[in-house]
C-alpha positions in Angstrom: -0.1 -0.3 0.5 1.3 3.9 -0.7 1.2 6.4 1.5 -1.4 7.9 -0.2 -4.0 5.1 0.5 -2.7 4.8 4.2 -3.4 8.5 4.2 -6.7 7.8 3.2 -7.0 4.9 5.7 -6.5 6.8 8.5 -9.0 9.8 7.0 -12.0 7.1 6.7 -11.1 5.9 10.3 -11.1 9.8 12.0 -14.5 10.3 9.8 -15.9 7.1 11.6 -14.6 8.1 15.0 -16.2 11.8 14.8 -19.3 10.5 13.5 -19.2 7.8 16.2 -18.7 10.3 18.8 -22.0 12.3 17.4 -24.5 9.3 17.1 -23.9 8.4 20.5 -24.2 11.9 21.7 -28.1 11.1 20.5 -27.9 7.7 21.8 -26.9 8.5 25.0 -29.6 11.0 24.9 -32.2 8.5 24.5 -30.9 5.7 26.5 -29.3 7.2 29.6 -27.4 3.3 30.4 -24.8 4.8 27.6 -23.8 8.4 28.6 -21.3 7.0 30.7 -20.0 5.0 28.1 -19.9 8.4 25.8 -18.9 10.6 28.3 -15.8 9.0 28.8 -15.2 8.7 25.5 -16.3 12.1 24.8 -13.7 13.2 27.6 -11.2 11.0 26.6 -11.7 12.7 23.0 -11.2 16.7 24.8 -8.5 15.8 26.5 -6.1 14.2 23.8 -7.2 16.9 21.5 -6.4 19.3 24.5 -2.9 17.8 24.7 -1.8 17.4 21.5 -3.6 20.8 20.4 -5.6 18.8 18.3 -6.1 15.2 17.1 -3.0 13.1 16.7 -5.1 11.2 13.5 -5.1 15.1 12.1 -1.3 14.9 12.0 -0.6 11.1 11.2 -2.7 11.9 7.9 -0.9 14.9 7.1 2.5 13.4 7.7 1.2 10.2 5.6 0.3 12.8 2.5 3.4 14.7 2.6 5.1 11.5 2.9 2.8 10.9 -0.4 3.9 14.0 -2.2 0.5 15.5 -1.8 0.5 18.2 0.9 -2.5 19.4 2.1 -3.3 22.3 4.7 -4.8 19.6 7.5 -2.9 20.4 10.5 -2.3 23.8 10.3 -6.4 24.4 9.7 -7.5 21.3 11.1 -9.2 17.6 10.0 -13.3 19.3 10.1 -13.0 22.8 9.2 -10.6 21.3 6.3 -12.9 18.5 4.4 -16.3 20.4 6.0 -15.1 22.8 3.5 -13.3 20.3 0.7 -17.0 18.2 1.0 -19.6 20.4 1.3 -18.4 24.0 0.9 -18.9 24.8 4.7 -16.5 27.1 5.9 -15.9 26.8 9.4 -13.1 27.8 11.8 -10.9 25.5 14.1 -11.5 28.5 16.2 -15.4 27.8 16.3 -15.2 24.4 16.1 -13.0 24.4 19.4 -15.9 26.2 21.0 -18.4 23.8 20.0 -16.9 21.0 20.9 -16.1 22.1 24.6 -19.6 23.8 24.9 -21.2 20.3 24.0 -18.6 18.3 25.8 -19.9 20.6 29.0 -22.9 20.0 28.5 -22.7 16.4 28.3 -20.7 16.0 30.9 -23.5 17.6 33.2 -26.5 15.6 31.9 -24.3 13.0 32.2 -23.1 13.5 35.9 -26.7 12.8 37.1 -27.0 9.0 35.7 -23.5 8.6 37.0 -24.0 10.0 40.8 -25.3 7.3 42.1 -22.3 5.7 42.3 -20.0 9.4 42.5 -21.3 9.9 45.6 -24.6 8.0 46.9 -25.5 10.1 50.0 -26.1 13.1 48.2 -28.1 11.3 46.1 -30.0 10.1 49.1 -30.1 13.4 50.3 -31.8 14.4 47.5 -34.2 12.3 47.3 -35.3 12.7 51.0 -35.9 16.8 50.0 -37.7 15.4 47.3 -35.5 17.4 44.7 -34.4 14.4 42.3 -36.3 13.7 39.4 -37.8 10.1 39.0 -36.8 8.7 36.1 
């Protein structure tokens, strides 16, 4: 396999991971038992993204494309902004994407805490139930 094929494979893997996160959010809103898994996956993605200044798959794809002799400005622009503009002609900046991702992660984290709360701190849940502050699901 050539570097170009490996780069395309990394791109497809990246798209699958992004779609799985988005679909996972929608599924976990409906089925609360999936929230801890989705929250963990989303939190790991945000942490890795923050530590590396972007997704490592973006840098791998960019390196493979440079090795193939077809450099693209993926690592400078960002994976999602680059391909959203290329495939759908939707100009998105990397800053807009980061803000949207962090807001989504924070909102999802707060919605997930209620589900995981009995495992984190059962005394607080018992107190809230006794005071009638906890809604039954």
